[in-house]
C-alpha positions in Angstrom: -15.2 7.7 8.1 -15.2 4.9 10.7 -18.4 2.9 11.2 -20.0 3.4 14.6 -21.3 0.3 16.3 -23.9 0.0 19.1 -22.5 -1.8 22.1 -25.1 -3.0 24.6 -23.6 -5.6 27.0 -22.4 -5.0 30.5 -18.9 -4.4 29.0 -20.1 -1.7 26.6 -18.5 1.1 28.5 -15.0 -0.3 28.7 -15.3 -1.5 25.0 -16.0 2.1 23.9 -13.2 3.4 26.1 -10.8 0.8 24.6 -11.6 1.9 21.1 -11.3 5.6 22.0 -7.9 5.0 23.5 -6.5 3.2 20.4 -7.9 5.9 18.0 -6.4 8.6 20.2 -3.0 7.4 19.4 -3.7 7.3 15.7 -4.9 3.7 15.1 -7.9 3.3 12.7 -9.1 0.3 14.7 -12.0 -0.4 12.3 -11.6 -4.1 12.0 -11.1 -4.4 15.8 -14.2 -2.3 16.4 -16.2 -4.8 14.4 -14.7 -7.7 16.3 -15.6 -6.0 19.6 -19.2 -5.5 18.3 -19.4 -9.2 17.6 -18.0 -10.0 21.0 -20.5 -7.6 22.6 -23.4 -9.4 20.8 -22.1 -12.6 22.2 -21.9 -11.1 25.7 -25.6 -10.0 25.3 -26.5 -13.6 24.4 -24.7 -14.8 27.5 -26.7 -12.3 29.6 -23.5 -10.3 30.6 -25.0 -7.3 32.4 -22.0 -6.3 34.5 -18.4 -5.3 33.5 -16.9 -8.7 34.4 -15.2 -10.9 31.9 -15.4 -14.4 33.3 -13.4 -17.5 32.4 -16.4 -19.4 31.4 -17.6 -16.7 29.0 -14.1 -16.2 27.5 -13.5 -19.9 26.9 -16.8 -20.2 25.2 -16.1 -17.2 23.0 -12.6 -18.4 21.8 -13.7 -21.9 20.9 -13.1 -22.9 17.3 -16.3 -22.3 15.2 -17.6 -24.7 12.5 -15.6 -24.3 9.3 -13.5 -21.5 10.9 -9.9 -21.4 9.7 -7.3 -21.8 12.4 -5.7 -18.5 11.7 -9.0 -16.7 12.2 -9.4 -18.3 15.5 -5.9 -17.4 16.5 -6.5 -13.8 15.6 -9.7 -13.7 17.6 -7.9 -15.4 20.6 -5.0 -13.0 20.5 -7.3 -10.0 20.3 -9.3 -11.3 23.2 -6.2 -11.5 25.2 -5.3 -7.9 24.5 -8.8 -6.7 25.5 -8.7 -8.8 28.7 -5.3 -7.3 29.7 -6.8 -3.8 29.0 -9.7 -4.5 31.3 -7.3 -5.7 34.0 -5.2 -2.5 33.6 -8.4 -0.5 34.2 -9.3 -2.4 37.4 -12.0 -4.6 35.9 -12.4 -8.3 36.8 -11.2 -10.1 33.7 -9.9 -13.5 32.7 -7.0 -13.6 30.2 -7.0 -17.0 28.4 -4.0 -19.2 28.6 -4.6 -20.9 25.3 -2.0 -20.3 22.6 -2.5 -21.2 19.0 0.8 -21.4 17.1 1.3 -20.3 13.5 2.6 -23.9 13.0 -1.0 -24.9 12.6 -1.1 -23.0 9.2 2.2 -24.5 8.0 0.6 -26.9 5.5 -1.2 -24.1 3.7 0.3 -23.5 0.2 -0.9 -20.6 -1.9 -1.7 -21.0 -5.6 1.1 -19.7 -7.8 -0.1 -18.8 -11.2 1.9 -19.7 -14.3 2.9 -17.0 -16.8 0.4 -18.4 -19.3 -2.4 -18.3 -16.7 -1.6 -14.6 -15.8 -1.6 -13.7 -19.5 -4.9 -15.4 -20.1 -6.4 -13.6 -17.1 -5.2 -10.2 -18.2 -6.2 -10.8 -21.8 -9.7 -11.6 -20.5 -10.0 -8.4 -18.6 -8.7 -6.4 -21.5 -11.4 -7.9 -23.7 -14.3 -7.2 -21.3 -17.7 -6.3 -22.8 -19.1 -2.8 -22.3 -21.7 -2.4 -19.5 -24.4 0.2 -19.5 -24.6 0.2 -15.7 -20.9 0.7 -15.4 -19.6 2.4 -18.5 -16.0 2.8 -17.2 -15.6 -0.8 -16.2 -13.6 -1.6 -19.4 -11.1 1.0 -18.3 -11.1 0.5 -14.5 -11.2 -3.3 -14.1 -8.4 -4.3 -16.5 -6.0 -1.8 -15.0 -7.0 -2.7 -11.4 -6.3 -6.4 -11.9 -3.1 -5.6 -13.9 -2.0 -3.5 -10.8 -2.7 -6.5 -8.5 -0.6 -8.8 -10.8 2.3 -6.4 -11.4 2.6 -4.7 -8.0 1.6 -7.5 -5.5 -0.8 -5.2 -3.6 -3.5 -6.4 -1.3 -7.0 -5.9 -2.9 -8.0 -3.4 -0.2 -4.8 -1.3 -0.9 -5.5 -1.1 -4.6 -9.2 -0.3 -4.4 -8.6 2.5 -1.9 -5.9 4.4 -3.9 -6.9 8.0 -4.4 -5.9 10.2 -7.3 -3.7 12.3 -5.1 -1.8 9.1 -4.1 -0.6 8.5 -7.7 2.5 10.5 -8.7 2.4 10.2 -12.5 5.6 12.4 -12.8 7.6 9.8 -10.9 5.6 6.7 -11.5 5.1 6.0 -7.7 1.9 5.2 -5.7 1.4 6.0 -2.0 -0.4 3.2 -0.3 -2.4 4.6 2.6 -4.9 1.9 3.3 -2.3 -0.7 4.3 -2.4 -3.5 6.8 -1.1 -2.6 10.3 -1.4 1.1 9.2 2.0 0.7 7.5 2.1 3.3 4.7 4.5 2.8 1.9 5.5 3.9 -1.7 5.2 1.5 -4.6 7.1 2.3 -7.8 5.5 1.3 -11.1 7.3 -0.6 -13.9 7.8 1.4 -17.1 5.0 -0.4 -18.9 2.5 -0.1 -16.1 3.5 3.5 -15.5 2.5 4.2 -19.2 -0.8 2.4 -18.6 -1.5 4.6 -15.6 -0.8 7.8 -17.6 -3.1 6.7 -20.4 -5.8 5.6 -18.0 -5.6 9.0 -16.1 -6.0 10.9 -19.4 -9.0 8.9 -20.4 -10.8 8.9 -17.0 -9.6 11.4 -14.5 -8.9 14.7 -16.4 -11.6 16.4 -14.4 -11.6 14.4 -11.2 -10.9 15.7 -7.8 -7.7 14.7 -6.0 -9.6 12.9 -3.3 -11.5 10.8 -5.8 -10.8 7.1 -6.0 -8.4 6.1 -8.8 -10.3 2.9 -9.4 -13.9 3.9 -8.8 -16.9 1.7 -9.1 -20.1 2.8 -10.9 -21.0 5.2 -8.1 -17.5 6.6 -7.7 -16.8 4.6 -4.5 -14.1 2.0 -3.9 -14.9 -1.5 -5.1 -16.1 -3.9 -2.4 -13.9 -7.0 -2.0 -16.9 -9.2 -2.8 -17.2 -7.5 -6.2 -13.6 -8.1 -6.9 -13.9 -11.7 -5.9 -16.9 -12.2 -8.3 -15.0 -10.6 -11.1 -12.0 -12.8 -10.4 -14.1 -15.9 -10.2 -15.7 -15.1 -13.5 -12.3 -14.6 -15.1 -11.0 -18.0 -13.8 -14.0 -19.7 -15.3 -13.6 -18.0 -18.6 -9.9 -18.8 -18.7 -10.5 -22.4 -17.8 -8.6 -22.2 -14.5 -10.1 -24.5 -11.9 -11.7 -22.8 -8.9 -12.8 -24.9 -5.9 -15.1 -22.3 -4.3 -15.0 -19.4 -1.9 -12.2 -19.7 0.6 -10.2 -22.1 -1.6 -7.6 -21.6 -4.2 -7.0 -19.8 -6.5 -7.9 -16.7 -4.5 -7.4 -13.1 -5.5 -4.8 -12.8 -2.8 -2.8 -15.5 -4.6 -1.9 -12.9 -7.2 0.1 -11.2 -4.5 1.8 -14.5 -3.6 2.5 -15.1 -7.2 4.1 -11.6 -7.5 6.4 -12.3 -4.6 7.5 -15.7 -5.8 8.2 -14.3 -9.3 10.4 -11.6 -7.7 12.3 -14.3 -5.8 12.8 -16.3 -9.0 14.3 -13.3 -10.7 17.1 -13.1 -8.2 20.4 -14.0 -9.7 22.1 -16.9 -8.1 24.9 -15.0 -6.3 25.9 -14.8 -2.7 24.8 -11.2 -2.1 21.4 -11.2 -3.9 19.2 -12.7 -1.3 20.7 -10.7 1.5 20.3 -7.4 -0.3 17.0 -8.1 -2.1 14.8 -9.7 0.6 14.5 -6.5 2.7 13.5 -4.5 -0.3 10.9 -7.1 -1.3 9.6 -7.0 2.3 9.3 -3.2 2.3 7.7 -3.3 -1.2 5.0 -5.7 -0.1 4.4 -3.8 3.2 5.2 -6.8 5.4 5.3 -6.1 9.2 8.7 -7.9 9.4 11.1 -10.0 7.3 9.6 -13.2 8.6 6.5 -12.7 6.5 8.6 -12.4 3.4 10.7 -15.5 4.0 7.7 -17.7 3.3 8.4 -17.3 -0.4 11.8 -18.8 -0.1 10.2 -22.2 0.5 7.9 -21.8 -2.5 10.8 -21.0 -4.7 12.8 -23.9 -3.3 10.0 -26.3 -4.3 10.4 -25.2 -8.0 14.1 -24.3 -8.0 15.8 -26.4 -5.3 19.3 -25.7 -6.7 18.8 -22.0 -6.1 18.1 -22.3 -2.4 20.8 -24.9 -2.0 23.4 -22.5 -3.4 22.1 -19.7 -1.2 22.2 -21.8 1.9 25.7 -22.9 1.1 26.8 -19.3 1.0 24.6 -18.0 3.9 24.4 -20.8 6.3 21.4 -20.3 8.6 21.0 -16.6 7.9 17.6 -17.2 6.4 15.8 -20.0 8.4 13.4 -21.2 5.6 12.2 -24.1 7.9 10.6 -21.4 10.1 8.3 -20.4 7.3 4.7 -19.5 8.3 2.0 -18.1 6.0 0.9 -14.9 7.6 0.4 -12.3 4.9 
């Protein structure tokens, strides 16, 4: 169920209408609703009592905040533009900012790619977890949850929101509902992970309802991302893998980056491989478009330059790896 926010500024009425319009066409709009609530609180602080979005207020709202990542500011800016254009379409006086923040600003970001040894140490750590009285099923849930992140390249929110009815144990396929951009997809399991899922289901979910969470926390709810982060950080420390603090590498999301890079590394060095395989990898990861998948070509090129050189000799400029941007 979507959280209901209390909007109080002079723009509260069009904000509520904006959300209702998006949800009427099937959008969840939960993240956007929270941003609009933060925006509304800002409007209250600026004493906005009428449904007018002025240039002065907009420019103050979209300024880069202390310690804010550039990509977060870019998202906030682009969302503000969409809201401003909506207001204009409904006849409200609204300023649409001219500022543009390019994805080139994030070009220098390089995700942490785990080695085979580091992944093995992490999974061994989770497999050897101590029993907890407060969370008796943790020794079953947490190891398989992280193994799924490592072996399937899912986003954390996707894995934690899997329902029992989403897992087809007869075919070894998972339906991802809680996906970014509302882009549902099917994720096939490897033979070994499929066997782990069947064994886990028999141990934990024989009497569970179809709408129950496949990886429940102690109360039967989905794990919060902060809890997963804390588990991951503890594992890094136990496995002697350096961690620089929240917001820095290695991040849980780097397990997804590692999965994608490892998939690219497994491609055989033939003319057709990259053409036929990249779209499949893009669909598997749930990327909005192929451009988000191409980022991994550069990461592979840094470790295996001869691979990319041979591919480019065959394909020319088909895959513009110099246009790489870290989006997903």
